[in-house]
Each structure stands twice: as C-alpha cells, then as structure tokens.
N, C-alpha and C positions, 0 to 999 in steps of 0.2 A: 668661474665666470668673473670677469673683471668688474670692479665697482666703478661707476662713472665718476669723473673728476669732481663734479659738483658735490656728490655725496661724500666722496673721499675727503674733500676739503672740510666738510662739516665734521667728519669723523676725526680728522687731525686736531680740530679744536676741542673735541670731547675727551679723547683718551691719551694716555701717555704713549710716547713713541720710543722704541728701543732699536738699536742697531746691533745686528748679529756680527760680531767681529770674527776674524779668521781662527781664533782660539776657542770658539764655541761659547763665548760669553755674550750676554745681552747687556748692552750699555745704554742707559737712558740718554736721550738727546733732546735738546730744546731748540735745535737749529732748524727743524722742519716745521714751518708754519703753514705751508700749502703744498700742493702737488708740484708747484714750480720749483721747489727747493731740492729736488733730487733728479738724477739722470735716469729717465725712464728706459733708456736703451741698455742700461747696466743693472738697474735695481727695480724691485717691486716692493710696495708697501703692503704688508700682509696682516690680516686680522687674526689674532690668536683664536678667537671664537668666530666661526664663519658668520659673516655679516647678517645673512638672512636668518640664521638660527638664533643669533643673539637678539635681533629685533623681534622675532616671533615670541620669545619668552624671557625677556630680561629679568623678570622677578625670580625665575628658577635659578639663574646664575648668581644673582645678587644674594639670594637667601643662602647659597652655598659658599659665598665668599670668592667666587670665580670672577675675576676682573678682566674686562676687555682691555686689550692693548694692541698697538700696531707695531709691527716689526719690519724694519727695513733690511732686506737681504738681496743678495745677487739673484738674478733671474734663474740661473741654473740650480741654485739651492731651492728656490721657490718651486721650480718644476719637480725636483726630487721630493720635496715635502708633500706635494699633492699627487705624487705618482703619475705625472704627466710628461716625464722625460722620455727620450728615445729609449734608453735602457734604465729602468728604475732600480734603485738600490734597495736592498732589504733593510729592515730597521737596524740590524746590527751593522751593516756596511755604512748606512747613513751616519750612525754615531761615530764610527771610525773615521770617516771622511771629514765630517763637519764638527766633530768634538762635542756634540750635544745630541741627546735623544730627540728624534722626530717629534715625540709627544710632549716635549717641553716647548715646542714652537707652534703646535696646533692642538686645540682642545679636542679630545675624543673621550666620551664617557667610559668606554671600555678600557682605555689606557690611563685614565685619570689617577693621579696620586691622591690618596685619601689624606685629608688634613686632620 
C-alpha cells in the first residue's frame, strides 16, 4: 500500500534517507526534503520497517536498536523487494541482480540479523 504524500512528507522530516545505488550500497542523502524532490515515475521511497508496523509498536523496534529509515530505489527494484513484480526473483536471484540481500532493505523478523 502506498503511503499518502502528506504522511510521506512527515516521514521524510523524521527519518534518514538513503539511496540504493547500482552497486547495492545504501548512500545517505540530504537532498530529499519532500516528495517533490524525486521523480515518482522512476523511483519509490520505501520504509525499511513497514509504516503501519512501525507505527503500531515503535517501542519494540527502539528497544532492539532497529532504526526506521527511508530508501529511495527504482520502481522495479521496489516491486521485486515486495514480491509484486510480474516475475518475482528468489532471495538468491535478488541478491545477484541488485548486489544486496532483500532483507537488508526490508525488515523481517524471520530474516533479521542478530546484533
């Protein structure tokens, strides 16, 4: 589900923003100050922890040192991340194609790296 622009603009002010580069690296950016600062026909801004889940129980994440962040990525990557592409990649194929594990881009308790 897409987060409304009004809410996303509030999220942009609260959390650090990273860009996923073609080499699978997350690079922090300060150039995005609102939803007007990126091309919505090419990119999506993605919550590391699903918005509704994080809002429902922020203290659980904070107690465990799991920080919310926003990640700017190409739409096709975002679709693959959420398994909503026409042909979905396996976790292994996702890592090969995008040079980063899927679970480094989206929080999942089952795939969480213990700290």
